[in-house]
C-alpha positions as CSV (number, residue, x, y, z in Angstrom):
1,M,304.0,33.3,132.2
2,D,301.5,31.5,134.3
3,A,299.9,34.7,135.4
4,L,299.4,35.7,131.7
5,A,297.9,32.3,130.9
6,S,295.6,32.6,133.9
7,R,294.4,36.1,132.9
8,S,293.8,34.9,129.4
9,A,291.7,32.0,130.7
10,D,289.8,34.4,133.0
11,D,289.1,36.7,130.0
12,E,287.9,33.7,128.0
13,V,285.5,32.7,130.8
14,A,284.2,36.2,131.2
15,L,283.6,36.4,127.4
16,R,281.8,33.1,127.4
17,V,279.6,34.1,130.3
18,G,278.8,37.4,128.6
19,I,277.8,35.7,125.3
20,V,275.6,33.1,127.1
21,S,273.9,35.8,129.3
22,S,273.1,37.8,126.1
23,M,271.3,34.8,124.5
24,P,268.2,34.7,126.8
25,V,268.1,38.5,126.8
26,G,267.9,38.4,123.0
27,L,265.0,35.9,123.2
28,V,263.1,38.0,125.8
29,V,263.6,41.1,123.7
30,G,262.6,39.3,120.5
31,R,259.6,37.7,122.0
32,G,258.2,40.3,124.4
33,I,259.4,43.7,123.3
34,V,260.0,43.6,119.5
35,G,257.3,41.0,119.0
36,V,259.1,38.7,116.4
37,P,256.1,36.6,115.4
38,T,258.0,33.3,115.1
39,L,259.5,33.7,118.5
40,G,256.3,34.8,120.1
41,E,254.4,31.8,118.7
42,A,257.0,29.2,119.6
43,E,256.5,27.2,122.7
44,R,258.9,27.8,125.5
45,E,260.1,24.2,125.5
46,R,260.8,24.3,121.8
47,L,263.0,27.4,122.3
48,I,264.8,25.7,125.1
49,T,265.4,22.7,122.9
50,L,266.8,24.8,120.1
51,V,268.9,27.3,122.2
52,G,270.2,24.8,124.7
53,P,272.8,23.3,122.5
54,A,274.0,26.7,121.4
55,V,274.4,27.7,125.1
56,Q,276.2,24.5,125.8
57,S,278.6,25.0,122.9
58,V,279.6,28.4,124.2
59,L,280.0,27.3,127.8
60,V,282.0,24.2,127.0
61,P,285.3,24.9,125.4
62,G,286.0,22.8,122.4
63,P,288.7,22.7,119.7
64,R,289.4,26.1,118.2
65,A,288.5,26.5,114.5
66,F,291.1,29.2,114.0
């Protein structure tokens, strides 16, 4: 049973890392490749301020809503 719980925890960590790593990729694509005007015009520090809490919420496990 412990091995199953450990694997589940490892899967959860891998999923969280995948989600977090896709967030800056999305910003880079939106700003530099697609050219979303609001992203391109935003200051880097403003984007960090807005995205930081979202990244933190994915990385730090909290109570499950389901």
